[in-house]
VEXTIDO-520628 format. One record per residue (C-alpha): x, y, z negated; residue in three letters. Coordinates in Angstrom, 3 decimals. Example, Ala and Ser with C-alpha at 12.3 -4.5 7.8 and 13.67 -1.06 7.14 Angstrom:
2
[rec [12.300 -4.500 -7.800] Ala] [rec [13.670 -1.060 -7.140] Ser] 
***
This chain:
442
[rec [10.453 30.029 -14.534] Met] [rec [14.014 29.203 -15.483] Gln] [rec [13.302 29.937 -19.180] Leu] [rec [10.057 27.938 -19.159] Ala] [rec [11.719 24.934 -17.533] Trp] [rec [14.550 25.075 -20.074] Lys] [rec [11.996 25.189 -22.918] Leu] [rec [10.466 21.920 -21.701] Leu] [rec [13.796 20.176 -22.272] Trp] [rec [14.765 21.826 -25.583] Thr] [rec [14.556 19.317 -28.426] Lys] [rec [12.961 20.443 -31.680] Gly] [rec [10.358 22.715 -30.053] Thr] [rec [6.640 21.921 -29.590] Pro] [rec [7.197 22.288 -25.828] Phe] [rec [9.795 19.530 -25.521] Tyr] [rec [8.178 17.484 -22.735] Leu] [rec [9.029 13.985 -24.053] Pro] [rec [7.406 14.957 -27.384] Thr] [rec [4.327 16.361 -25.634] Ile] [rec [3.929 13.102 -23.693] Ile] [rec [4.333 11.071 -26.899] Leu] [rec [2.347 13.177 -29.383] Asn] [rec [0.408 15.785 -27.391] Gly] [rec [0.435 19.574 -27.714] Leu] [rec [-1.682 22.038 -29.734] Glu] [rec [-0.395 25.526 -29.089] Asp] [rec [-3.408 27.821 -29.099] Gly] [rec [-2.814 28.459 -25.406] Arg] [rec [-3.040 24.821 -24.341] Ala] [rec [-4.299 21.562 -25.776] Ser] [rec [-2.968 18.278 -24.468] Leu] [rec [-3.483 14.760 -25.857] Pro] [rec [-0.633 12.248 -25.654] Pro] [rec [-0.181 10.981 -22.118] Leu] [rec [-1.493 7.428 -22.177] Ala] [rec [0.262 4.670 -20.243] Pro] [rec [-0.727 4.928 -16.606] Arg] [rec [-3.187 2.251 -15.406] Pro] [rec [-2.079 0.054 -12.514] Val] [rec [-4.428 -1.427 -9.925] Lys] [rec [-5.178 -5.146 -10.358] Asp] [rec [-3.416 -7.471 -7.932] Leu] [rec [-4.525 -10.818 -6.644] Gly] [rec [-5.373 -13.559 -6.719] Pro] [rec [-2.194 -14.187 -4.725] Ile] [rec [-1.314 -17.673 -3.481] Ala] [rec [2.059 -18.954 -4.692] Leu] [rec [2.465 -22.623 -3.730] Phe] [rec [0.631 -25.857 -3.059] Asn] [rec [1.472 -28.894 -5.126] Lys] [rec [-0.267 -31.820 -6.768] Asp] [rec [-1.941 -32.078 -9.215] Pro] [rec [-2.928 -28.382 -9.162] Trp] [rec [-3.620 -27.837 -5.461] Gly] [rec [-2.953 -24.330 -4.178] Thr] [rec [-1.826 -22.269 -7.172] Val] [rec [-2.620 -18.541 -7.307] Ser] [rec [-1.788 -15.781 -9.767] Ile] [rec [-3.769 -12.642 -10.686] Ser] [rec [-2.275 -9.613 -12.442] Leu] [rec [-4.729 -7.411 -14.338] Ser] [rec [-5.105 -4.697 -16.999] Glu] [rec [-1.561 -3.524 -16.300] Ala] [rec [-0.129 -0.166 -17.360] Thr] [rec [3.133 1.734 -17.004] Val] [rec [4.405 2.936 -20.395] Ala] [rec [7.593 4.671 -21.517] Gly] [rec [6.728 8.012 -19.928] Leu] [rec [8.267 9.799 -22.921] Asp] [rec [11.708 8.675 -21.685] Thr] [rec [11.451 11.407 -19.028] Ile] [rec [14.558 13.537 -18.451] His] [rec [15.440 16.624 -16.446] Asp] [rec [17.450 16.816 -13.240] Gln] [rec [16.732 20.450 -12.329] Gly] [rec [14.332 22.346 -10.097] Phe] [rec [14.192 24.745 -7.152] Glu] [rec [11.707 27.567 -6.556] Phe] [rec [11.218 29.563 -3.356] Asp] [rec [9.864 32.950 -4.433] Ser] [rec [8.838 33.775 -0.863] Lys] [rec [6.645 30.724 -0.256] Thr] [rec [5.866 29.719 -3.828] Gly] [rec [7.176 26.195 -3.153] Ala] [rec [8.331 24.373 -6.272] Phe] [rec [10.442 21.205 -6.265] Asn] [rec [11.833 19.459 -9.322] Ala] [rec [13.798 16.302 -10.004] Lys] [rec [13.110 14.164 -13.055] Ile] [rec [13.878 10.603 -14.099] Gly] [rec [12.768 7.986 -16.605] Phe] [rec [15.272 6.093 -18.729] Asp] [rec [13.012 3.102 -19.329] Ser] [rec [9.531 2.455 -18.016] Leu] [rec [7.638 -0.693 -18.966] Val] [rec [5.146 -2.388 -16.669] Leu] [rec [2.987 -4.774 -18.696] Ala] [rec [-0.341 -6.523 -18.335] Gly] [rec [-2.117 -9.845 -18.230] Lys] [rec [-1.812 -12.704 -15.783] Tyr] [rec [-3.968 -15.696 -15.012] Ser] [rec [-3.169 -18.732 -12.906] Val] [rec [-5.760 -20.832 -11.131] Asp] [rec [-5.895 -23.694 -8.682] Gly] [rec [-7.378 -21.910 -5.685] Ser] [rec [-5.581 -20.181 -2.810] Gly] [rec [-6.647 -16.596 -2.271] Leu] [rec [-4.970 -13.454 -1.020] Ala] [rec [-1.436 -13.263 0.248] Gly] [rec [0.494 -11.420 2.907] Cys] [rec [-1.975 -10.336 5.604] Ala] [rec [0.683 -10.498 8.336] Val] [rec [1.588 -14.065 7.395] Ala] [rec [-2.064 -15.080 7.170] Ala] [rec [-2.670 -13.758 10.687] Ala] [rec [0.411 -15.622 11.889] Thr] [rec [-1.020 -18.878 10.555] Val] [rec [-4.309 -18.141 12.360] Leu] [rec [-2.427 -17.959 15.662] Leu] [rec [-0.598 -21.215 14.986] Gly] [rec [2.732 -19.399 15.204] Leu] [rec [3.851 -20.555 11.787] Leu] [rec [4.093 -24.221 10.788] Pro] [rec [4.222 -23.564 7.030] Pro] [rec [5.701 -25.901 4.462] Arg] [rec [2.449 -25.210 2.604] Ser] [rec [-0.555 -22.985 3.176] Ser] [rec [0.330 -20.960 0.096] Ala] [rec [3.892 -20.384 1.246] Ala] [rec [2.565 -18.893 4.432] Ala] [rec [0.061 -16.807 2.529] Ala] [rec [2.609 -15.108 0.332] Asp] [rec [4.794 -14.216 3.308] Gly] [rec [7.836 -16.136 2.109] Ser] [rec [8.329 -18.033 5.385] Glu] [rec [11.110 -15.876 6.782] Leu] [rec [12.067 -18.505 9.354] Asp] [rec [9.131 -17.256 11.434] Asp] [rec [10.546 -14.651 13.813] Glu] [rec [7.308 -12.657 13.997] His] [rec [7.265 -12.031 10.229] Ile] [rec [11.020 -11.440 10.071] Ala] [rec [10.777 -8.830 12.827] Leu] [rec [7.762 -7.209 11.162] Ala] [rec [9.730 -6.797 7.952] Arg] [rec [12.713 -5.392 9.812] Asn] [rec [10.546 -2.755 11.482] Tyr] [rec [8.785 -2.051 8.197] Gln] [rec [12.159 -1.081 6.719] Ala] [rec [12.794 1.226 9.686] Gln] [rec [9.359 2.826 9.388] Leu] [rec [9.962 3.620 5.732] Ala] [rec [12.796 5.996 6.714] Gln] [rec [10.394 8.721 7.920] Ser] [rec [7.448 10.459 6.181] Pro] [rec [4.935 9.240 8.766] Thr] [rec [6.363 5.727 8.652] Gly] [rec [6.144 5.719 4.853] Gln] [rec [2.488 6.702 5.197] Gln] [rec [1.826 3.761 7.499] Leu] [rec [3.705 1.222 5.358] Val] [rec [1.968 2.526 2.252] Gly] [rec [-1.429 2.160 3.925] Ala] [rec [-0.637 -1.491 4.660] Tyr] [rec [0.148 -2.283 1.030] Tyr] [rec [-2.740 -0.197 -0.315] Asp] [rec [-5.214 -2.090 1.881] Asn] [rec [-3.682 -5.559 1.793] Asn] [rec [-6.447 -6.939 -0.425] Asp] [rec [-9.224 -5.897 1.958] Ala] [rec [-7.189 -7.078 4.954] Met] [rec [-6.834 -10.535 3.445] Asn] [rec [-10.535 -10.732 2.674] Glu] [rec [-11.174 -10.096 6.393] Ile] [rec [-8.323 -12.102 7.938] Val] [rec [-8.866 -15.175 5.753] Arg] [rec [-12.579 -14.893 5.072] Gly] [rec [-15.574 -16.213 6.968] Asp] [rec [-15.603 -13.249 9.371] Thr] [rec [-15.983 -12.472 13.040] Phe] [rec [-12.361 -11.299 13.141] Phe] [rec [-11.100 -14.663 11.880] Arg] [rec [-13.068 -16.289 14.688] His] [rec [-12.075 -13.775 17.392] Ala] [rec [-8.393 -13.262 16.645] Phe] [rec [-7.141 -16.665 17.865] Pro] [rec [-9.857 -17.348 20.463] Thr] [rec [-10.692 -14.187 22.447] Val] [rec [-9.076 -14.232 25.901] Val] [rec [-7.965 -11.202 27.939] Thr] [rec [-6.818 -11.847 31.500] Asp] [rec [-5.972 -15.432 30.578] Gly] [rec [-4.027 -14.473 27.443] Lys] [rec [-4.811 -14.860 23.716] Thr] [rec [-3.530 -12.985 20.683] Ser] [rec [-0.694 -15.489 20.465] Arg] [rec [0.518 -14.490 23.929] Asp] [rec [0.406 -10.783 23.060] Phe] [rec [2.193 -11.471 19.762] Ala] [rec [4.943 -13.166 21.748] Asp] [rec [5.088 -10.178 24.135] Gln] [rec [5.429 -7.830 21.160] Thr] [rec [8.176 -9.975 19.650] Thr] [rec [10.156 -10.007 22.918] Val] [rec [9.797 -6.221 23.217] Ala] [rec [10.763 -5.700 19.577] Ala] [rec [13.940 -7.720 20.052] Lys] [rec [14.974 -5.355 22.860] Ser] [rec [13.368 -2.094 21.731] Pro] [rec [14.968 0.112 24.398] Asn] [rec [14.674 -2.214 27.401] Asp] [rec [12.026 -0.805 29.817] Pro] [rec [11.597 -4.290 31.274] Ala] [rec [10.285 -5.496 27.909] Arg] [rec [7.339 -3.234 27.217] Ser] [rec [4.068 -3.004 25.345] Val] [rec [0.959 -0.911 25.931] Gly] [rec [0.158 -1.973 29.515] Asp] [rec [-3.574 -1.993 30.432] Pro] [rec [-4.084 -5.690 29.612] Thr] [rec [-2.194 -5.307 26.333] Tyr] [rec [-4.274 -2.250 25.430] Arg] [rec [-7.534 -4.006 26.316] Leu] [rec [-6.751 -6.923 24.014] His] [rec [-5.533 -4.585 21.264] Ala] [rec [-8.814 -2.658 21.472] Phe] [rec [-10.754 -5.912 21.241] Lys] [rec [-8.921 -6.981 18.092] Met] [rec [-9.223 -3.537 16.500] Gln] [rec [-12.946 -3.563 17.164] Leu] [rec [-13.328 -7.130 15.873] Ala] [rec [-11.533 -6.103 12.697] Phe] [rec [-13.608 -2.911 12.350] Ala] [rec [-16.901 -4.748 12.889] Arg] [rec [-15.932 -7.343 10.276] Ser] [rec [-14.962 -4.651 7.764] Ala] [rec [-18.250 -2.826 8.360] Ala] [rec [-20.221 -6.043 7.910] Lys] [rec [-18.480 -6.822 4.630] Leu] [rec [-19.174 -3.266 3.460] Trp] [rec [-22.824 -3.798 4.368] Glu] [rec [-22.953 -7.159 2.546] Asn] [rec [-20.951 -6.279 -0.576] Thr] [rec [-21.055 -2.491 -0.988] Gly] [rec [-17.326 -2.586 -1.820] Asp] [rec [-15.709 0.675 -0.662] Ser] [rec [-12.375 -1.045 0.030] Lys] [rec [-13.832 -2.173 3.363] Tyr] [rec [-14.546 1.440 4.305] Leu] [rec [-11.009 2.441 3.295] Glu] [rec [-9.345 -0.300 5.330] Val] [rec [-11.359 0.805 8.366] Gly] [rec [-10.103 4.373 7.979] Lys] [rec [-6.527 3.157 7.527] Ala] [rec [-6.806 1.060 10.695] Lys] [rec [-7.917 4.117 12.682] Asp] [rec [-5.081 6.264 11.310] Glu] [rec [-2.479 3.600 12.079] Phe] [rec [-3.728 3.196 15.642] Tyr] [rec [-3.742 6.909 16.413] His] [rec [-0.320 7.475 14.853] Gln] [rec [1.262 4.659 16.859] Ala] [rec [-0.395 5.206 20.241] Thr] [rec [-0.455 8.956 20.908] His] [rec [2.196 11.406 22.017] Gly] [rec [5.377 10.172 23.745] Pro] [rec [4.541 6.512 23.146] Ala] [rec [1.124 6.519 24.830] Gln] [rec [0.541 3.918 27.572] Gly] [rec [3.091 1.348 28.810] Thr] [rec [6.277 1.931 26.867] Thr] [rec [9.023 0.335 24.818] Thr] [rec [8.944 -0.446 21.116] Val] [rec [11.822 1.994 20.706] Gly] [rec [9.680 4.811 22.117] Asn] [rec [6.856 3.927 19.747] Val] [rec [9.208 4.029 16.761] Met] [rec [10.699 7.328 17.914] Glu] [rec [7.221 8.840 18.294] Ala] [rec [6.341 7.799 14.750] Ile] [rec [9.615 9.177 13.362] Arg] [rec [8.896 12.570 14.922] Asn] [rec [5.168 12.693 14.208] Ala] [rec [3.375 14.945 11.752] Asp] [rec [2.161 12.689 8.890] Pro] [rec [-1.216 14.425 8.987] Gly] [rec [-1.710 14.028 12.730] Ala] [rec [-3.143 10.517 12.526] Ala] [rec [-5.848 11.585 10.096] Arg] [rec [-6.868 14.393 12.420] Ala] [rec [-6.887 12.149 15.495] Leu] [rec [-8.792 9.414 13.667] Ala] [rec [-11.733 11.771 13.155] Thr] [rec [-12.066 12.447 16.892] Gln] [rec [-14.253 10.423 19.245] Ser] [rec [-12.137 10.707 22.416] His] [rec [-11.723 6.909 22.622] Leu] [rec [-15.311 6.696 23.849] Ala] [rec [-14.069 8.322 27.081] Leu] [rec [-11.424 5.638 27.664] Asp] [rec [-12.711 3.046 30.180] Pro] [rec [-10.463 0.354 28.713] Ile] [rec [-11.893 1.014 25.265] Tyr] [rec [-15.432 1.004 26.637] Glu] [rec [-14.857 -2.388 28.270] Ala] [rec [-13.466 -3.802 25.015] Ala] [rec [-16.365 -2.391 23.019] Glu] [rec [-18.984 -3.940 25.293] Arg] [rec [-17.399 -7.384 25.122] Glu] [rec [-16.750 -7.363 21.368] Ile] [rec [-20.149 -5.972 20.403] Asp] [rec [-21.867 -8.674 22.427] Glu] [rec [-19.665 -11.397 20.920] Ala] [rec [-20.085 -9.959 17.410] His] [rec [-23.873 -9.940 17.772] Ala] [rec [-23.874 -13.610 18.835] Arg] [rec [-21.530 -14.632 16.014] Trp] [rec [-23.378 -12.777 13.236] Thr] [rec [-26.703 -14.190 14.436] Ala] [rec [-25.370 -17.685 13.752] Ala] [rec [-23.001 -17.081 10.807] Asn] [rec [-22.889 -15.336 7.430] Val] [rec [-19.955 -12.929 6.955] Thr] [rec [-18.252 -13.611 3.620] Arg] [rec [-14.962 -12.394 2.090] Pro] [rec [-12.331 -14.990 1.321] Tyr] [rec [-12.556 -14.473 -2.440] Ser] [rec [-16.173 -15.612 -2.320] Glu] [rec [-15.217 -18.778 -0.463] Leu] [rec [-12.437 -19.625 -2.889] Ala] [rec [-14.387 -18.846 -6.057] Arg] [rec [-16.368 -22.043 -5.747] Ala] [rec [-13.262 -24.223 -6.021] Val] [rec [-11.222 -22.158 -8.512] Ala] [rec [-9.927 -23.924 -11.615] Ser] [rec [-8.365 -22.053 -14.530] Asp] [rec [-4.829 -23.268 -15.228] Leu] [rec [-3.803 -20.735 -17.890] Gly] [rec [-3.363 -17.087 -18.880] Gln] [rec [-0.739 -14.956 -20.557] Gly] [rec [1.029 -11.619 -20.427] Thr] [rec [3.699 -10.234 -18.129] Phe] [rec [6.167 -7.356 -18.353] Ser] [rec [9.274 -5.763 -16.911] Asp] [rec [11.352 -2.811 -18.084] Ala] [rec [13.254 -0.649 -15.614] Phe] [rec [14.707 2.797 -15.245] Gly] [rec [13.809 5.208 -12.476] Val] [rec [16.882 7.367 -11.850] Pro] [rec [15.160 10.037 -9.784] Ser] [rec [11.662 11.232 -8.918] Leu] [rec [10.632 14.329 -6.995] Ser] [rec [7.839 16.623 -8.155] Leu] [rec [6.527 19.169 -5.697] Ser] [rec [3.886 21.847 -5.869] Gly] [rec [3.275 25.597 -5.682] Thr] [rec [3.596 28.533 -8.039] Ile] [rec [1.117 31.388 -7.840] Glu] [rec [1.779 34.807 -9.348] Ile] [rec [-1.084 37.242 -9.767] Gly] [rec [-3.920 38.541 -11.898] Gly] [rec [-3.801 41.201 -14.577] Ser] [rec [-0.596 41.192 -16.571] Gly] [rec [2.002 38.411 -16.301] Pro] [rec [0.255 35.430 -14.767] Asn] [rec [2.266 32.520 -13.355] Val] [rec [0.608 29.178 -12.613] Thr] [rec [2.217 25.974 -11.378] Leu] [rec [0.165 23.339 -9.573] Thr] [rec [1.939 20.034 -8.978] Leu] [rec [0.571 18.191 -5.976] Thr] [rec [2.905 15.294 -5.247] Arg] [rec [5.268 12.845 -6.899] Leu] [rec [7.584 10.756 -4.733] Thr] [rec [10.037 8.145 -5.881] Thr] [rec [11.771 4.907 -5.010] Asp] [rec [10.893 2.366 -7.674] Ile] [rec [13.586 -0.312 -8.135] Pro] [rec [12.763 -3.952 -7.526] Glu] [rec [10.411 -5.286 -10.195] Ile] [rec [10.928 -8.795 -11.598] Asp] [rec [8.135 -9.517 -14.048] Ile] [rec [8.642 -11.976 -16.898] Ala] [rec [5.701 -14.193 -17.874] Leu] [rec [4.852 -15.325 -21.384] Ser] [rec [5.088 -19.101 -21.685] Thr] [rec [1.360 -19.826 -21.743] Ser] [rec [1.420 -22.564 -19.090] Leu] [rec [2.547 -26.207 -19.130] Pro] [rec [6.329 -26.335 -18.687] Asp] [rec [6.409 -27.800 -15.167] Thr] [rec [3.730 -25.445 -13.875] Leu] [rec [5.359 -22.468 -15.624] Tyr] [rec [8.725 -23.179 -13.984] Asp] [rec [7.107 -23.439 -10.537] Gln] [rec [5.166 -20.180 -10.983] Val] [rec [8.237 -18.287 -12.232] Val] [rec [10.378 -19.520 -9.335] Gln] [rec [7.685 -18.661 -6.788] Ser] [rec [7.398 -15.125 -8.170] Leu] [rec [11.173 -14.721 -8.019] Ala] [rec [11.144 -15.756 -4.341] Asp] [rec [8.087 -13.731 -3.266] Ala] [rec [9.436 -10.399 -2.009] Gln] [rec [5.939 -9.521 -0.880] Phe] [rec [4.651 -9.521 -4.471] Ile] [rec [7.597 -7.421 -5.624] Lys] [rec [6.820 -4.888 -2.885] Asp] [rec [3.182 -4.760 -3.971] Leu] [rec [4.213 -4.164 -7.581] Leu] [rec [6.591 -1.369 -6.598] Arg] [rec [3.882 0.317 -4.562] Arg] [rec [1.372 -0.083 -7.402] Ser] [rec [3.730 1.563 -9.902] Val] [rec [4.434 4.435 -7.493] Glu] [rec [0.698 5.010 -7.094] Asn] [rec [0.130 4.874 -10.854] Ala] [rec [2.799 7.501 -11.546] Leu] [rec [1.628 9.803 -8.765] Gly] [rec [-2.089 10.016 -9.603] Thr] [rec [-3.785 13.420 -9.746] Lys] [rec [-4.442 12.991 -13.469] Ser] [rec [-0.708 12.540 -14.119] Thr] [rec [0.210 15.536 -11.970] Leu] [rec [-2.477 17.681 -13.649] Asp] [rec [-1.150 16.703 -17.080] Tyr] [rec [2.413 17.681 -16.176] Leu] [rec [1.183 20.917 -14.570] Ser] [rec [-0.620 21.847 -17.796] Thr] [rec [2.496 21.143 -19.873] Ala] [rec [4.665 23.313 -17.615] Val] [rec [2.090 26.102 -17.604] Asn] [rec [1.961 26.048 -21.409] Ala] [rec [5.725 26.607 -21.475] Ala] [rec [5.384 29.420 -18.911] Ile] [rec [2.686 31.083 -21.044] Ala] [rec [4.924 30.811 -24.115] Lys] [rec [7.827 32.490 -22.312] Val] [rec [5.610 35.282 -20.945] Leu] [rec [3.806 35.903 -24.230] Ala] [rec [4.507 39.390 -25.692] Pro] 
***
């Protein structure tokens, strides 16, 4: 393995990995085309600001790719011959994220947490768009959420939960800001005289003193209301799936179940402190939530059963009198095209981790590497826009993008996902295996 890995980084040979990525490989043992720039998921529309004469201005990013993969460089590898575990470190000198942008005069998706905060009346925004993009850090609920997000990201299970939030933000916004039962229920449903605003305040107080047993979450009334809101969200997602056929509403439902089970089982079950919840997540198996989410034990919980009865009755009444529609459908009718152009940013990625397994077997020398995961920490991305908009509008859009940490976080997550796709890992596995076959050839 040592010789094969060295071959991948030896200039002037057909197996030099940067050359394979750039030009492909035809060796007789393996055939690889050049590795095309990695496609990035479309983002938006995302609300930026609200100002006359344009109204609420939104931006969409589309047809984006990550190029520059041939700037890959080696940082070594480790191989455990007993378990077959393989771990390597690589980096990229200069990746380029580039695509197209369009700006219109309608307000669409933004930060789901901020949108929910506006629903509760907790946030008196300077503009509806400012609240939507999550830039209103003077709201303590959002500021605390971001603080705990940073803490969650320090453990594998927490990273899974934070990643699920960003991966499903689009669907969440369609539900939270659309014409849905959840949008109706979230600010209005009452549990023991309290609304979601009251429970949000309780959570904020507990989060400010995470280890104070007098400031707790998860008591029976809290759990009952939480179940109601989870069910309202789930019913709205299912209805949108039924109406649109878009699988993102199925995925956000699964992510909601995984998040709930990860955060509410084990040491943090029942009345507890926020500190205990965070500790339980830090120590949890990242796969445990997926396993728990497939079980039906909640049906045996009397609190859950009570919530389900109330919400299903309310949902039936609401859907009989209303049509469930995603927010993008509502906004499409008032959208006005303000301009299009291209965007880009170049950045280095000092270190990425590649992990997988090596199998040895078969007749004669037979060593096969299968890469299964790429993990990295993408630096902050600051995209530059081509000047395809009127000067005043262009300046406002550029400044709003520079201030919107939420959009930068979405871009970072999108690049991470693009680099870590199965097709990318399979390509790199094939290149490594070609070098292994070359070294083992008689």
